[in-house]
N, C-alpha and C positions, 0 to 999 in steps of 0.2 A: 788665436789660431783655430782653424776649423778641425772637425773630427778626423777627416781623411789625412790631413797633414800630421796631426798628432799620432794617429795610428801608424803611419809610415815611419815616423821618427822612433816610435817604440819598437817596431819590427826591426829596423836597421840596427838599433842598439843591441837587441837580443841576438841578431845574426852575427854581428861583429864579435860579441863575447863568445858565441858558440864556435865561430871559425877560428878564433885565436886559442882555443882550448886544445892542447896537444893530446890529451888523453882520449879524445874522441876517435883518433885514428889507430888505436891499438888493435881493435878487432871490429868485426861487423856488429857484434852485440853492443860494444861500447858506443859505436857510432849511432846505432838506432836508439839506444837508451838516452844518450846525451841530446839527440834531436827531440825525442818525446818530452824530456824534461824542459828543454828550451821552449817548445811549443806550448806546454802547459802554463809556463810562466807568462808567455806572451798573451795567451788567451785570457788569463786571469786579469792582466793589466788592461787588455782591450775591453773586457766586460766592465771593469771598474770605470774606465773612461766613458763608456757609453751610458752607464747608469748615473754617474756623478757621485757626489758625496752622499753616503747613506748614514743616518744618525746611529750612534751606538746605543742610545737609550731605548729600552723596550717600549716605552710609552711613545717616544718620538717616532719609532718605526711604524706604529699603527696609523699615524696621521701623515706619514710621508707620501708625497706624490711626486714621482720623478718628472723632470722637465723633458718631455719627449719632443719638443719643438726645436731641438738643436740641429 
C-alpha cells in the first residue's frame, strides 16, 4: 500500500473515532479540545508512517538512515 492510501486510512480511522465520541458536543471547548487531541494523534501516526521504523537502541539510531525513496 502506498503512502497516500495509508495516510487516508489513518485519517478516516481517527475521524470516525472522533465523530462517534458524544462528549465532543457538550460545549465549544470540549469540541475544540477533542479535535486538537485527535489531530495530534493523527499527526504523530502520519509522521511515524513517513519516517518508518526507527530503532530504539541509542547506537542504532546513530547509524540509521531513513528510506526517503518511498
